[in-house]
SETOR-423398 format. One record per atom (N, C-alpha, C, O): x, y, z; residue in three letters; residue number from 1; atom name. Coordinates in nm, 3 decimals. Layout:
<sites>
{px->X | py->Y | pz->Z | type->ALA | seq->NUM | atom->CA}
...
</sites>
This chain:
<sites>
{px->-1.066 | py->0.377 | pz->-0.755 | type->MET | seq->1 | atom->N}
{px->-0.943 | py->0.319 | pz->-0.803 | type->MET | seq->1 | atom->CA}
{px->-0.970 | py->0.246 | pz->-0.934 | type->MET | seq->1 | atom->C}
{px->-1.076 | py->0.185 | pz->-0.952 | type->MET | seq->1 | atom->O}
{px->-0.876 | py->0.253 | pz->-1.023 | type->ILE | seq->2 | atom->N}
{px->-0.888 | py->0.184 | pz->-1.151 | type->ILE | seq->2 | atom->CA}
{px->-0.890 | py->0.033 | pz->-1.124 | type->ILE | seq->2 | atom->C}
{px->-0.800 | py->-0.019 | pz->-1.057 | type->ILE | seq->2 | atom->O}
{px->-0.992 | py->-0.038 | pz->-1.174 | type->PRO | seq->3 | atom->N}
{px->-1.005 | py->-0.181 | pz->-1.141 | type->PRO | seq->3 | atom->CA}
{px->-0.880 | py->-0.263 | pz->-1.174 | type->PRO | seq->3 | atom->C}
{px->-0.845 | py->-0.354 | pz->-1.099 | type->PRO | seq->3 | atom->O}
{px->-0.812 | py->-0.232 | pz->-1.283 | type->GLU | seq->4 | atom->N}
{px->-0.693 | py->-0.307 | pz->-1.321 | type->GLU | seq->4 | atom->CA}
{px->-0.580 | py->-0.286 | pz->-1.219 | type->GLU | seq->4 | atom->C}
{px->-0.506 | py->-0.380 | pz->-1.188 | type->GLU | seq->4 | atom->O}
{px->-0.567 | py->-0.164 | pz->-1.168 | type->LEU | seq->5 | atom->N}
{px->-0.464 | py->-0.138 | pz->-1.067 | type->LEU | seq->5 | atom->CA}
{px->-0.501 | py->-0.203 | pz->-0.934 | type->LEU | seq->5 | atom->C}
{px->-0.413 | py->-0.251 | pz->-0.862 | type->LEU | seq->5 | atom->O}
{px->-0.629 | py->-0.206 | pz->-0.903 | type->GLN | seq->6 | atom->N}
{px->-0.672 | py->-0.274 | pz->-0.781 | type->GLN | seq->6 | atom->CA}
{px->-0.641 | py->-0.424 | pz->-0.792 | type->GLN | seq->6 | atom->C}
{px->-0.595 | py->-0.485 | pz->-0.696 | type->GLN | seq->6 | atom->O}
{px->-0.668 | py->-0.481 | pz->-0.908 | type->GLU | seq->7 | atom->N}
{px->-0.638 | py->-0.622 | pz->-0.930 | type->GLU | seq->7 | atom->CA}
{px->-0.487 | py->-0.647 | pz->-0.917 | type->GLU | seq->7 | atom->C}
{px->-0.446 | py->-0.746 | pz->-0.858 | type->GLU | seq->7 | atom->O}
{px->-0.406 | py->-0.558 | pz->-0.974 | type->LEU | seq->8 | atom->N}
{px->-0.260 | py->-0.570 | pz->-0.964 | type->LEU | seq->8 | atom->CA}
{px->-0.215 | py->-0.558 | pz->-0.818 | type->LEU | seq->8 | atom->C}
{px->-0.127 | py->-0.632 | pz->-0.774 | type->LEU | seq->8 | atom->O}
{px->-0.274 | py->-0.465 | pz->-0.743 | type->TYR | seq->9 | atom->N}
{px->-0.241 | py->-0.448 | pz->-0.602 | type->TYR | seq->9 | atom->CA}
{px->-0.266 | py->-0.578 | pz->-0.525 | type->TYR | seq->9 | atom->C}
{px->-0.179 | py->-0.624 | pz->-0.452 | type->TYR | seq->9 | atom->O}
{px->-0.384 | py->-0.636 | pz->-0.542 | type->TYR | seq->10 | atom->N}
{px->-0.416 | py->-0.759 | pz->-0.471 | type->TYR | seq->10 | atom->CA}
{px->-0.329 | py->-0.876 | pz->-0.519 | type->TYR | seq->10 | atom->C}
{px->-0.293 | py->-0.963 | pz->-0.440 | type->TYR | seq->10 | atom->O}
{px->-0.297 | py->-0.879 | pz->-0.647 | type->TYR | seq->11 | atom->N}
{px->-0.207 | py->-0.982 | pz->-0.699 | type->TYR | seq->11 | atom->CA}
{px->-0.070 | py->-0.972 | pz->-0.631 | type->TYR | seq->11 | atom->C}
{px->-0.014 | py->-1.072 | pz->-0.587 | type->TYR | seq->11 | atom->O}
{px->-0.017 | py->-0.850 | pz->-0.624 | type->GLU | seq->12 | atom->N}
{px->0.115 | py->-0.830 | pz->-0.562 | type->GLU | seq->12 | atom->CA}
{px->0.113 | py->-0.865 | pz->-0.413 | type->GLU | seq->12 | atom->C}
{px->0.209 | py->-0.924 | pz->-0.363 | type->GLU | seq->12 | atom->O}
{px->0.007 | py->-0.832 | pz->-0.343 | type->THR | seq->13 | atom->N}
{px->0.000 | py->-0.869 | pz->-0.201 | type->THR | seq->13 | atom->CA}
{px->-0.020 | py->-1.020 | pz->-0.185 | type->THR | seq->13 | atom->C}
{px->0.039 | py->-1.080 | pz->-0.095 | type->THR | seq->13 | atom->O}
{px->-0.101 | py->-1.081 | pz->-0.270 | type->ASP | seq->14 | atom->N}
{px->-0.122 | py->-1.226 | pz->-0.262 | type->ASP | seq->14 | atom->CA}
{px->0.007 | py->-1.303 | pz->-0.292 | type->ASP | seq->14 | atom->C}
{px->0.031 | py->-1.408 | pz->-0.232 | type->ASP | seq->14 | atom->O}
{px->0.089 | py->-1.252 | pz->-0.382 | type->GLN | seq->15 | atom->N}
{px->0.216 | py->-1.317 | pz->-0.418 | type->GLN | seq->15 | atom->CA}
{px->0.328 | py->-1.281 | pz->-0.320 | type->GLN | seq->15 | atom->C}
{px->0.441 | py->-1.327 | pz->-0.334 | type->GLN | seq->15 | atom->O}
{px->0.293 | py->-1.198 | pz->-0.220 | type->GLU | seq->16 | atom->N}
{px->0.386 | py->-1.152 | pz->-0.116 | type->GLU | seq->16 | atom->CA}
{px->0.503 | py->-1.072 | pz->-0.171 | type->GLU | seq->16 | atom->C}
{px->0.610 | py->-1.068 | pz->-0.109 | type->GLU | seq->16 | atom->O}
{px->0.484 | py->-1.007 | pz->-0.286 | type->ARG | seq->17 | atom->N}
{px->0.586 | py->-0.915 | pz->-0.337 | type->ARG | seq->17 | atom->CA}
{px->0.565 | py->-0.777 | pz->-0.279 | type->ARG | seq->17 | atom->C}
{px->0.657 | py->-0.694 | pz->-0.277 | type->ARG | seq->17 | atom->O}
{px->0.446 | py->-0.751 | pz->-0.232 | type->LEU | seq->18 | atom->N}
{px->0.411 | py->-0.628 | pz->-0.162 | type->LEU | seq->18 | atom->CA}
{px->0.366 | py->-0.671 | pz->-0.024 | type->LEU | seq->18 | atom->C}
{px->0.249 | py->-0.703 | pz->-0.002 | type->LEU | seq->18 | atom->O}
{px->0.460 | py->-0.672 | pz->0.070 | type->ASP | seq->19 | atom->N}
{px->0.434 | py->-0.730 | pz->0.202 | type->ASP | seq->19 | atom->CA}
{px->0.461 | py->-0.625 | pz->0.310 | type->ASP | seq->19 | atom->C}
{px->0.575 | py->-0.609 | pz->0.354 | type->ASP | seq->19 | atom->O}
{px->0.357 | py->-0.555 | pz->0.351 | type->PHE | seq->20 | atom->N}
{px->0.370 | py->-0.451 | pz->0.453 | type->PHE | seq->20 | atom->CA}
{px->0.415 | py->-0.511 | pz->0.586 | type->PHE | seq->20 | atom->C}
{px->0.492 | py->-0.449 | pz->0.660 | type->PHE | seq->20 | atom->O}
{px->0.367 | py->-0.630 | pz->0.618 | type->ASP | seq->21 | atom->N}
{px->0.395 | py->-0.690 | pz->0.748 | type->ASP | seq->21 | atom->CA}
{px->0.542 | py->-0.723 | pz->0.768 | type->ASP | seq->21 | atom->C}
{px->0.586 | py->-0.737 | pz->0.882 | type->ASP | seq->21 | atom->O}
{px->0.620 | py->-0.734 | pz->0.662 | type->SER | seq->22 | atom->N}
{px->0.762 | py->-0.765 | pz->0.677 | type->SER | seq->22 | atom->CA}
{px->0.848 | py->-0.639 | pz->0.694 | type->SER | seq->22 | atom->C}
{px->0.968 | py->-0.649 | pz->0.720 | type->SER | seq->22 | atom->O}
{px->0.787 | py->-0.524 | pz->0.681 | type->ASP | seq->23 | atom->N}
{px->0.862 | py->-0.398 | pz->0.696 | type->ASP | seq->23 | atom->CA}
{px->0.865 | py->-0.357 | pz->0.843 | type->ASP | seq->23 | atom->C}
{px->0.760 | py->-0.334 | pz->0.902 | type->ASP | seq->23 | atom->O}
{px->0.985 | py->-0.348 | pz->0.903 | type->PRO | seq->24 | atom->N}
{px->0.994 | py->-0.315 | pz->1.045 | type->PRO | seq->24 | atom->CA}
{px->0.938 | py->-0.177 | pz->1.080 | type->PRO | seq->24 | atom->C}
{px->0.880 | py->-0.159 | pz->1.187 | type->PRO | seq->24 | atom->O}
{px->0.954 | py->-0.081 | pz->0.991 | type->VAL | seq->25 | atom->N}
{px->0.900 | py->0.054 | pz->1.017 | type->VAL | seq->25 | atom->CA}
{px->0.748 | py->0.049 | pz->1.018 | type->VAL | seq->25 | atom->C}
{px->0.684 | py->0.109 | pz->1.105 | type->VAL | seq->25 | atom->O}
{px->0.690 | py->-0.022 | pz->0.922 | type->TYR | seq->26 | atom->N}
{px->0.544 | py->-0.038 | pz->0.917 | type->TYR | seq->26 | atom->CA}
{px->0.495 | py->-0.106 | pz->1.043 | type->TYR | seq->26 | atom->C}
{px->0.395 | py->-0.064 | pz->1.103 | type->TYR | seq->26 | atom->O}
{px->0.564 | py->-0.212 | pz->1.084 | type->GLN | seq->27 | atom->N}
{px->0.524 | py->-0.286 | pz->1.203 | type->GLN | seq->27 | atom->CA}
{px->0.526 | py->-0.197 | pz->1.328 | type->GLN | seq->27 | atom->C}
{px->0.435 | py->-0.203 | pz->1.410 | type->GLN | seq->27 | atom->O}
{px->0.631 | py->-0.116 | pz->1.342 | type->GLU | seq->28 | atom->N}
{px->0.641 | py->-0.028 | pz->1.458 | type->GLU | seq->28 | atom->CA}
{px->0.530 | py->0.076 | pz->1.458 | type->GLU | seq->28 | atom->C}
{px->0.470 | py->0.103 | pz->1.562 | type->GLU | seq->28 | atom->O}
{px->0.503 | py->0.133 | pz->1.344 | type->LYS | seq->29 | atom->N}
{px->0.396 | py->0.234 | pz->1.336 | type->LYS | seq->29 | atom->CA}
{px->0.259 | py->0.170 | pz->1.363 | type->LYS | seq->29 | atom->C}
{px->0.174 | py->0.232 | pz->1.427 | type->LYS | seq->29 | atom->O}
{px->0.239 | py->0.049 | pz->1.315 | type->MET | seq->30 | atom->N}
{px->0.113 | py->-0.021 | pz->1.341 | type->MET | seq->30 | atom->CA}
{px->0.100 | py->-0.052 | pz->1.490 | type->MET | seq->30 | atom->C}
{px->-0.006 | py->-0.034 | pz->1.549 | type->MET | seq->30 | atom->O}
{px->0.209 | py->-0.099 | pz->1.552 | type->ARG | seq->31 | atom->N}
{px->0.207 | py->-0.130 | pz->1.694 | type->ARG | seq->31 | atom->CA}
{px->0.172 | py->-0.006 | pz->1.776 | type->ARG | seq->31 | atom->C}
{px->0.092 | py->-0.013 | pz->1.869 | type->ARG | seq->31 | atom->O}
{px->0.234 | py->0.108 | pz->1.741 | type->ARG | seq->32 | atom->N}
{px->0.208 | py->0.233 | pz->1.813 | type->ARG | seq->32 | atom->CA}
{px->0.064 | py->0.279 | pz->1.793 | type->ARG | seq->32 | atom->C}
{px->0.000 | py->0.325 | pz->1.888 | type->ARG | seq->32 | atom->O}
{px->0.014 | py->0.267 | pz->1.671 | type->ALA | seq->33 | atom->N}
{px->-0.123 | py->0.309 | pz->1.643 | type->ALA | seq->33 | atom->CA}
{px->-0.223 | py->0.224 | pz->1.722 | type->ALA | seq->33 | atom->C}
{px->-0.317 | py->0.276 | pz->1.780 | type->ALA | seq->33 | atom->O}
{px->-0.201 | py->0.093 | pz->1.723 | type->LEU | seq->34 | atom->N}
{px->-0.291 | py->0.005 | pz->1.797 | type->LEU | seq->34 | atom->CA}
{px->-0.282 | py->0.030 | pz->1.947 | type->LEU | seq->34 | atom->C}
{px->-0.383 | py->0.020 | pz->2.018 | type->LEU | seq->34 | atom->O}
{px->-0.163 | py->0.063 | pz->1.997 | type->ALA | seq->35 | atom->N}
{px->-0.148 | py->0.094 | pz->2.139 | type->ALA | seq->35 | atom->CA}
{px->-0.225 | py->0.220 | pz->2.174 | type->ALA | seq->35 | atom->C}
{px->-0.289 | py->0.227 | pz->2.279 | type->ALA | seq->35 | atom->O}
{px->-0.221 | py->0.319 | pz->2.086 | type->GLU | seq->36 | atom->N}
{px->-0.298 | py->0.442 | pz->2.111 | type->GLU | seq->36 | atom->CA}
{px->-0.447 | py->0.415 | pz->2.112 | type->GLU | seq->36 | atom->C}
{px->-0.522 | py->0.481 | pz->2.184 | type->GLU | seq->36 | atom->O}
{px->-0.490 | py->0.319 | pz->2.031 | type->LEU | seq->37 | atom->N}
{px->-0.632 | py->0.283 | pz->2.027 | type->LEU | seq->37 | atom->CA}
{px->-0.668 | py->0.183 | pz->2.137 | type->LEU | seq->37 | atom->C}
{px->-0.784 | py->0.146 | pz->2.153 | type->LEU | seq->37 | atom->O}
{px->-0.567 | py->0.141 | pz->2.213 | type->GLU | seq->38 | atom->N}
{px->-0.585 | py->0.045 | pz->2.322 | type->GLU | seq->38 | atom->CA}
{px->-0.651 | py->-0.084 | pz->2.274 | type->GLU | seq->38 | atom->C}
{px->-0.747 | py->-0.133 | pz->2.333 | type->GLU | seq->38 | atom->O}
{px->-0.597 | py->-0.137 | pz->2.164 | type->THR | seq->39 | atom->N}
{px->-0.647 | py->-0.263 | pz->2.109 | type->THR | seq->39 | atom->CA}
{px->-0.530 | py->-0.338 | pz->2.047 | type->THR | seq->39 | atom->C}
{px->-0.424 | py->-0.281 | pz->2.022 | type->THR | seq->39 | atom->O}
{px->-0.551 | py->-0.465 | pz->2.023 | type->GLU | seq->40 | atom->N}
{px->-0.448 | py->-0.547 | pz->1.958 | type->GLU | seq->40 | atom->CA}
{px->-0.486 | py->-0.581 | pz->1.815 | type->GLU | seq->40 | atom->C}
{px->-0.402 | py->-0.629 | pz->1.738 | type->GLU | seq->40 | atom->O}
{px->-0.610 | py->-0.557 | pz->1.779 | type->ASP | seq->41 | atom->N}
{px->-0.659 | py->-0.594 | pz->1.647 | type->ASP | seq->41 | atom->CA}
{px->-0.725 | py->-0.474 | pz->1.579 | type->ASP | seq->41 | atom->C}
{px->-0.779 | py->-0.385 | pz->1.645 | type->ASP | seq->41 | atom->O}
{px->-0.717 | py->-0.474 | pz->1.447 | type->LEU | seq->42 | atom->N}
{px->-0.787 | py->-0.371 | pz->1.370 | type->LEU | seq->42 | atom->CA}
{px->-0.934 | py->-0.407 | pz->1.360 | type->LEU | seq->42 | atom->C}
{px->-0.970 | py->-0.521 | pz->1.333 | type->LEU | seq->42 | atom->O}
{px->-1.019 | py->-0.309 | pz->1.381 | type->SER | seq->43 | atom->N}
{px->-1.161 | py->-0.331 | pz->1.357 | type->SER | seq->43 | atom->CA}
{px->-1.182 | py->-0.340 | pz->1.206 | type->SER | seq->43 | atom->C}
{px->-1.096 | py->-0.297 | pz->1.130 | type->SER | seq->43 | atom->O}
{px->-1.294 | py->-0.395 | pz->1.162 | type->PRO | seq->44 | atom->N}
{px->-1.320 | py->-0.400 | pz->1.017 | type->PRO | seq->44 | atom->CA}
{px->-1.314 | py->-0.262 | pz->0.952 | type->PRO | seq->44 | atom->C}
{px->-1.265 | py->-0.248 | pz->0.840 | type->PRO | seq->44 | atom->O}
{px->-1.362 | py->-0.159 | pz->1.022 | type->ALA | seq->45 | atom->N}
{px->-1.359 | py->-0.023 | pz->0.965 | type->ALA | seq->45 | atom->CA}
{px->-1.216 | py->0.027 | pz->0.950 | type->ALA | seq->45 | atom->C}
{px->-1.181 | py->0.086 | pz->0.847 | type->ALA | seq->45 | atom->O}
{px->-1.132 | py->0.004 | pz->1.051 | type->LEU | seq->46 | atom->N}
{px->-0.992 | py->0.047 | pz->1.042 | type->LEU | seq->46 | atom->CA}
{px->-0.916 | py->-0.034 | pz->0.938 | type->LEU | seq->46 | atom->C}
{px->-0.832 | py->0.020 | pz->0.867 | type->LEU | seq->46 | atom->O}
{px->-0.944 | py->-0.163 | pz->0.930 | type->PHE | seq->47 | atom->N}
{px->-0.879 | py->-0.245 | pz->0.828 | type->PHE | seq->47 | atom->CA}
{px->-0.915 | py->-0.195 | pz->0.688 | type->PHE | seq->47 | atom->C}
{px->-0.828 | py->-0.185 | pz->0.601 | type->PHE | seq->47 | atom->O}
{px->-1.041 | py->-0.163 | pz->0.667 | type->SER | seq->48 | atom->N}
{px->-1.086 | py->-0.111 | pz->0.538 | type->SER | seq->48 | atom->CA}
{px->-1.017 | py->0.022 | pz->0.505 | type->SER | seq->48 | atom->C}
{px->-0.974 | py->0.044 | pz->0.392 | type->SER | seq->48 | atom->O}
{px->-1.007 | py->0.109 | pz->0.605 | type->LEU | seq->49 | atom->N}
{px->-0.940 | py->0.237 | pz->0.584 | type->LEU | seq->49 | atom->CA}
{px->-0.793 | py->0.215 | pz->0.547 | type->LEU | seq->49 | atom->C}
{px->-0.743 | py->0.278 | pz->0.455 | type->LEU | seq->49 | atom->O}
{px->-0.725 | py->0.126 | pz->0.619 | type->LEU | seq->50 | atom->N}
{px->-0.584 | py->0.099 | pz->0.592 | type->LEU | seq->50 | atom->CA}
{px->-0.567 | py->0.036 | pz->0.455 | type->LEU | seq->50 | atom->C}
{px->-0.474 | py->0.073 | pz->0.382 | type->LEU | seq->50 | atom->O}
{px->-0.653 | py->-0.057 | pz->0.418 | type->ASP | seq->51 | atom->N}
{px->-0.645 | py->-0.121 | pz->0.287 | type->ASP | seq->51 | atom->CA}
{px->-0.666 | py->-0.018 | pz->0.176 | type->ASP | seq->51 | atom->C}
{px->-0.597 | py->-0.021 | pz->0.075 | type->ASP | seq->51 | atom->O}
{px->-0.761 | py->0.072 | pz->0.194 | type->THR | seq->52 | atom->N}
{px->-0.786 | py->0.176 | pz->0.095 | type->THR | seq->52 | atom->CA}
{px->-0.666 | py->0.269 | pz->0.083 | type->THR | seq->52 | atom->C}
{px->-0.626 | py->0.306 | pz->-0.028 | type->THR | seq->52 | atom->O}
{px->-0.608 | py->0.309 | pz->0.196 | type->ALA | seq->53 | atom->N}
{px->-0.490 | py->0.395 | pz->0.194 | type->ALA | seq->53 | atom->CA}
{px->-0.374 | py->0.326 | pz->0.122 | type->ALA | seq->53 | atom->C}
{px->-0.303 | py->0.389 | pz->0.045 | type->ALA | seq->53 | atom->O}
{px->-0.355 | py->0.197 | pz->0.148 | type->ASN | seq->54 | atom->N}
{px->-0.249 | py->0.123 | pz->0.082 | type->ASN | seq->54 | atom->CA}
{px->-0.273 | py->0.115 | pz->-0.069 | type->ASN | seq->54 | atom->C}
{px->-0.179 | py->0.129 | pz->-0.148 | type->ASN | seq->54 | atom->O}
{px->-0.397 | py->0.095 | pz->-0.110 | type->GLN | seq->55 | atom->N}
{px->-0.429 | py->0.090 | pz->-0.253 | type->GLN | seq->55 | atom->CA}
{px->-0.403 | py->0.224 | pz->-0.320 | type->GLN | seq->55 | atom->C}
{px->-0.351 | py->0.229 | pz->-0.431 | type->GLN | seq->55 | atom->O}
{px->-0.439 | py->0.333 | pz->-0.252 | type->ILE | seq->56 | atom->N}
{px->-0.415 | py->0.466 | pz->-0.308 | type->ILE | seq->56 | atom->CA}
{px->-0.266 | py->0.490 | pz->-0.323 | type->ILE | seq->56 | atom->C}
{px->-0.222 | py->0.542 | pz->-0.426 | type->ILE | seq->56 | atom->O}
{px->-0.187 | py->0.453 | pz->-0.223 | type->SER | seq->57 | atom->N}
{px->-0.043 | py->0.470 | pz->-0.230 | type->SER | seq->57 | atom->CA}
{px->0.017 | py->0.386 | pz->-0.343 | type->SER | seq->57 | atom->C}
{px->0.103 | py->0.433 | pz->-0.417 | type->SER | seq->57 | atom->O}
{px->-0.031 | py->0.263 | pz->-0.357 | type->PHE | seq->58 | atom->N}
{px->0.017 | py->0.176 | pz->-0.463 | type->PHE | seq->58 | atom->CA}
{px->-0.015 | py->0.235 | pz->-0.600 | type->PHE | seq->58 | atom->C}
{px->0.071 | py->0.238 | pz->-0.689 | type->PHE | seq->58 | atom->O}
{px->-0.137 | py->0.283 | pz->-0.617 | type->THR | seq->59 | atom->N}
{px->-0.177 | py->0.344 | pz->-0.745 | type->THR | seq->59 | atom->CA}
{px->-0.091 | py->0.465 | pz->-0.776 | type->THR | seq->59 | atom->C}
{px->-0.047 | py->0.482 | pz->-0.890 | type->THR | seq->59 | atom->O}
{px->-0.068 | py->0.549 | pz->-0.677 | type->HIS | seq->60 | atom->N}
{px->0.017 | py->0.667 | pz->-0.698 | type->HIS | seq->60 | atom->CA}
{px->0.158 | py->0.624 | pz->-0.740 | type->HIS | seq->60 | atom->C}
{px->0.217 | py->0.683 | pz->-0.830 | type->HIS | seq->60 | atom->O}
{px->0.212 | py->0.521 | pz->-0.674 | type->GLY | seq->61 | atom->N}
{px->0.345 | py->0.473 | pz->-0.708 | type->GLY | seq->61 | atom->CA}
{px->0.353 | py->0.420 | pz->-0.850 | type->GLY | seq->61 | atom->C}
{px->0.451 | py->0.446 | pz->-0.921 | type->GLY | seq->61 | atom->O}
{px->0.252 | py->0.345 | pz->-0.893 | type->VAL | seq->62 | atom->N}
{px->0.249 | py->0.293 | pz->-1.029 | type->VAL | seq->62 | atom->CA}
{px->0.244 | py->0.408 | pz->-1.129 | type->VAL | seq->62 | atom->C}
{px->0.319 | py->0.409 | pz->-1.227 | type->VAL | seq->62 | atom->O}
{px->0.157 | py->0.504 | pz->-1.104 | type->ARG | seq->63 | atom->N}
{px->0.145 | py->0.618 | pz->-1.196 | type->ARG | seq->63 | atom->CA}
{px->0.275 | py->0.698 | pz->-1.201 | type->ARG | seq->63 | atom->C}
{px->0.319 | py->0.738 | pz->-1.309 | type->ARG | seq->63 | atom->O}
{px->0.336 | py->0.721 | pz->-1.085 | type->LEU | seq->64 | atom->N}
{px->0.463 | py->0.794 | pz->-1.081 | type->LEU | seq->64 | atom->CA}
{px->0.571 | py->0.718 | pz->-1.157 | type->LEU | seq->64 | atom->C}
{px->0.647 | py->0.777 | pz->-1.233 | type->LEU | seq->64 | atom->O}
{px->0.576 | py->0.586 | pz->-1.137 | type->GLY | seq->65 | atom->N}
{px->0.675 | py->0.505 | pz->-1.209 | type->GLY | seq->65 | atom->CA}
{px->0.656 | py->0.513 | pz->-1.359 | type->GLY | seq->65 | atom->C}
{px->0.753 | py->0.523 | pz->-1.434 | type->GLY | seq->65 | atom->O}
{px->0.531 | py->0.507 | pz->-1.405 | type->LEU | seq->66 | atom->N}
{px->0.504 | py->0.518 | pz->-1.549 | type->LEU | seq->66 | atom->CA}
{px->0.544 | py->0.654 | pz->-1.603 | type->LEU | seq->66 | atom->C}
{px->0.603 | py->0.663 | pz->-1.711 | type->LEU | seq->66 | atom->O}
{px->0.513 | py->0.760 | pz->-1.528 | type->ARG | seq->67 | atom->N}
{px->0.552 | py->0.894 | pz->-1.571 | type->ARG | seq->67 | atom->CA}
{px->0.703 | py->0.911 | pz->-1.575 | type->ARG | seq->67 | atom->C}
{px->0.756 | py->0.975 | pz->-1.666 | type->ARG | seq->67 | atom->O}
{px->0.772 | py->0.855 | pz->-1.476 | type->LEU | seq->68 | atom->N}
{px->0.918 | py->0.863 | pz->-1.475 | type->LEU | seq->68 | atom->CA}
{px->0.977 | py->0.787 | pz->-1.594 | type->LEU | seq->68 | atom->C}
{px->1.075 | py->0.831 | pz->-1.654 | type->LEU | seq->68 | atom->O}
{px->0.917 | py->0.674 | pz->-1.627 | type->GLY | seq->69 | atom->N}
{px->0.961 | py->0.598 | pz->-1.743 | type->GLY | seq->69 | atom->CA}
{px->0.944 | py->0.677 | pz->-1.872 | type->GLY | seq->69 | atom->C}
{px->1.033 | py->0.676 | pz->-1.957 | type->GLY | seq->69 | atom->O}
{px->0.831 | py->0.744 | pz->-1.888 | type->LEU | seq->70 | atom->N}
{px->0.808 | py->0.828 | pz->-2.005 | type->LEU | seq->70 | atom->CA}
{px->0.905 | py->0.945 | pz->-2.009 | type->LEU | seq->70 | atom->C}
{px->0.959 | py->0.979 | pz->-2.114 | type->LEU | seq->70 | atom->O}
{px->0.927 | py->1.007 | pz->-1.894 | type->TRP | seq->71 | atom->N}
{px->1.020 | py->1.119 | pz->-1.884 | type->TRP | seq->71 | atom->CA}
{px->1.161 | py->1.076 | pz->-1.924 | type->TRP | seq->71 | atom->C}
{px->1.229 | py->1.145 | pz->-2.000 | type->TRP | seq->71 | atom->O}
{px->1.204 | py->0.961 | pz->-1.874 | type->ALA | seq->72 | atom->N}
{px->1.337 | py->0.911 | pz->-1.906 | type->ALA | seq->72 | atom->CA}
{px->1.349 | py->0.877 | pz->-2.056 | type->ALA | seq->72 | atom->C}
{px->1.452 | py->0.902 | pz->-2.118 | type->ALA | seq->72 | atom->O}
{px->1.242 | py->0.822 | pz->-2.112 | type->LYS | seq->73 | atom->N}
{px->1.244 | py->0.787 | pz->-2.255 | type->LYS | seq->73 | atom->CA}
{px->1.251 | py->0.913 | pz->-2.340 | type->LYS | seq->73 | atom->C}
{px->1.323 | py->0.916 | pz->-2.440 | type->LYS | seq->73 | atom->O}
{px->1.177 | py->1.016 | pz->-2.302 | type->GLU | seq->74 | atom->N}
{px->1.179 | py->1.142 | pz->-2.377 | type->GLU | seq->74 | atom->CA}
{px->1.315 | py->1.212 | pz->-2.367 | type->GLU | seq->74 | atom->C}
{px->1.358 | py->1.279 | pz->-2.462 | type->GLU | seq->74 | atom->O}
{px->1.383 | py->1.195 | pz->-2.253 | type->GLY | seq->75 | atom->N}
{px->1.512 | py->1.261 | pz->-2.233 | type->GLY | seq->75 | atom->CA}
{px->1.627 | py->1.187 | pz->-2.299 | type->GLY | seq->75 | atom->C}
{px->1.736 | py->1.242 | pz->-2.312 | type->GLY | seq->75 | atom->O}
{px->1.604 | py->1.064 | pz->-2.341 | type->ALA | seq->76 | atom->N}
{px->1.712 | py->0.983 | pz->-2.399 | type->ALA | seq->76 | atom->CA}
{px->1.747 | py->1.023 | pz->-2.540 | type->ALA | seq->76 | atom->C}
{px->1.836 | py->0.964 | pz->-2.601 | type->ALA | seq->76 | atom->O}
</sites>
């Protein structure tokens, strides 16, 4: 991951502008996943995997947003 995007990702989560825990769909999917694993807590390995997946999704969203902005500017 690009270090600047990783820093932005953590900044957004620290400022609670990117808050997965407040999303009811995310909460339900997390609850179901933990139930399937028969646990109430994420292991460090699962937490790391989830954090990495979230960072990848965030990076993709930022890149897509930038490309859409360029596309819209070119079409104007």
